C-alpha positions in Angstrom: 87.5 82.1 114.6 90.1 81.0 117.2 93.8 81.9 116.3 94.7 78.2 116.1 92.3 77.6 113.2 93.7 80.4 111.0 96.5 78.8 109.1 99.1 81.5 108.3 102.3 81.5 106.3 104.8 84.3 106.3 107.2 84.5 103.3 110.3 86.6 102.5 113.2 85.9 100.1 115.6 83.9 102.4 113.4 82.9 105.4 115.7 84.8 107.7 114.7 88.2 108.9 111.3 89.6 108.0 109.4 86.2 107.8 111.2 84.8 110.9 110.5 87.9 113.1 106.8 87.7 112.1 106.8 83.9 112.6 108.2 84.5 116.2 105.6 87.2 117.0 102.7 85.3 115.6 103.6 82.0 117.3 103.9 83.9 120.6 100.3 85.1 120.0 99.0 81.5 119.5 98.7 81.5 115.7 99.3 78.4 113.6 102.2 79.8 111.6 104.9 78.6 109.3 107.5 80.7 107.5 109.3 80.4 104.2 111.6 81.9 101.6 111.2 82.0 97.8 114.8 82.5 96.8 116.9 79.8 95.1 119.5 80.2 97.9 119.6 81.8 101.3 121.6 85.1 101.3 122.9 86.8 104.4 124.9 90.0 104.6 128.7 89.5 104.0 131.7 91.7 104.5 130.7 93.9 101.6 127.4 94.5 99.7 128.7 92.5 96.7 130.0 89.7 98.9 126.9 88.1 100.6 127.1 84.8 102.4 125.1 82.3 100.3 123.8 79.0 101.7 121.6 76.2 100.4 118.1 76.0 102.0 119.2 72.6 103.5 121.7 74.4 105.7 120.5 74.7 109.3 120.5 78.1 111.1 122.9 76.5 113.6 125.4 75.7 110.7 125.1 79.3 109.4 125.6 80.7 112.8 128.8 78.6 113.4 130.1 79.4 109.9 129.7 83.2 110.4 131.1 83.0 114.0 134.2 81.4 112.5 134.5 83.9 109.6 134.2 87.1 111.6 132.5 87.1 115.0 132.9 90.9 115.5 131.3 91.8 112.2 128.3 89.5 112.4 127.7 90.4 116.0 127.8 94.1 115.2 125.5 93.8 112.2 123.0 91.7 114.2 123.2 88.6 111.9 124.4 86.3 114.7 121.5 87.5 117.0 119.0 86.9 114.2 120.3 83.4 113.5 120.2 82.6 117.2 116.5 83.6 117.3 115.8 81.6 114.1 117.3 78.4 115.4 115.1 78.6 118.5 112.0 78.7 116.2 112.9 76.0 113.7 115.9 74.0 112.4 116.4 75.5 109.0 114.9 77.8 106.3 112.3 76.4 104.1 111.4 77.2 100.5 107.7 78.1 99.8 107.8 76.4 96.4 108.5 73.0 98.2 105.6 73.3 100.6 102.4 71.4 99.8 100.5 72.4 102.9 97.3 74.6 102.7 97.0 78.0 104.3 94.2 80.5 104.8 96.5 83.5 104.7 99.9 83.9 103.1 101.7 87.2 104.0 104.7 88.3 102.0 107.2 90.9 103.0 108.1 92.4 99.6 106.4 92.8 96.2 108.9 90.6 94.4 108.2 87.7 96.9 104.4 88.4 96.6 104.7 88.0 92.8 106.7 84.7 93.2 104.1 83.3 95.7 101.2 84.2 93.5 102.9 82.8 90.4 103.7 79.5 92.2 100.2 79.1 93.5 98.7 79.8 90.1 101.1 77.4 88.4 100.0 74.5 90.8 97.2 72.2 89.7 94.0 73.2 91.5 92.7 70.3 93.6 90.4 71.6 96.4 89.5 75.0 95.1 90.0 76.2 98.7 90.8 80.0 98.6 94.0 81.4 100.1 94.4 85.1 100.6 97.9 86.4 99.6 98.7 89.8 101.1 101.9 91.8 100.7 103.1 94.0 103.5 106.3 95.8 102.3 109.0 95.5 105.0 112.5 96.7 104.6 115.1 94.0 105.2 116.7 95.3 108.4 116.2 94.3 112.0 114.2 97.4 113.1 111.8 97.3 110.2 111.3 93.6 110.5 110.1 94.1 114.1 107.7 96.9 113.1 106.5 94.8 110.2 106.0 91.7 112.4 103.7 93.7 114.7 101.7 95.0 111.7 101.3 91.5 110.4 100.2 90.3 113.8 97.6 93.1 114.0 96.4 92.2 110.5 96.1 88.5 111.5 94.2 89.4 114.7 91.8 91.5 112.8 91.1 88.7 110.3 90.8 86.1 113.1 88.2 88.3 114.9 86.2 88.9 111.7 82.8 87.1 111.4 83.2 86.5 107.6 86.8 86.7 106.4 85.9 86.4 102.7 83.5 89.4 102.8 85.3 91.6 105.4 89.0 91.3 104.3 89.0 94.2 101.9 87.5 96.5 104.5 90.0 95.3 107.1 92.9 95.9 104.8 91.7 99.4 103.9 91.3 100.3 107.6 94.7 99.0 108.4 96.2 100.8 105.4 94.8 104.0 106.6 96.0 103.4 110.2 99.5 102.3 109.3 100.1 104.5 106.3 101.3 101.4 104.3 99.7 100.0 101.2 98.9 96.3 100.9 98.7 94.1 97.8 96.0 91.4 98.0 94.8 88.7 95.8 93.0 85.4 96.2 94.4 82.2 94.8 93.0 78.7 95.0 94.5 75.3 96.0 
């Protein structure tokens, strides 16, 4: 199956770090990819752990970038948030919520178990219309810049394995087990239906 025909979504909580790094890597490899968050708001690190910067999903990456630049350029440059937002705004205008997306995907990759649970719950809550299967796979990725990069390459490798499979429906479990063994990471996997 050519990469362009595999429709992929990558989902994290705020559509900022893990999902956007994977979105970037997958799009460079020619995949048809979109990225999303599942949170009610977008949260970015603030001056203290209990003082995050909170934005609405309608806020553009550019607006967030300029807001943090104004608040504390040195802090947000040092912690990598400005660099991350700069990358994000070159990929798409703003974060998007998964729960608001009505498009169909072949593969939905989540970046933490809580997000996986939210995606599966949302898909199961929707009225089934086409009965088209969608594979939801969780790849746990810590929410920091280094782990997001490592996780994005693992997600890309997984997508490449699936795209090269002759029969995704029957081979996906074996592909996941082989990649689990190779990477030392455990994946969660379920099939939902549109």
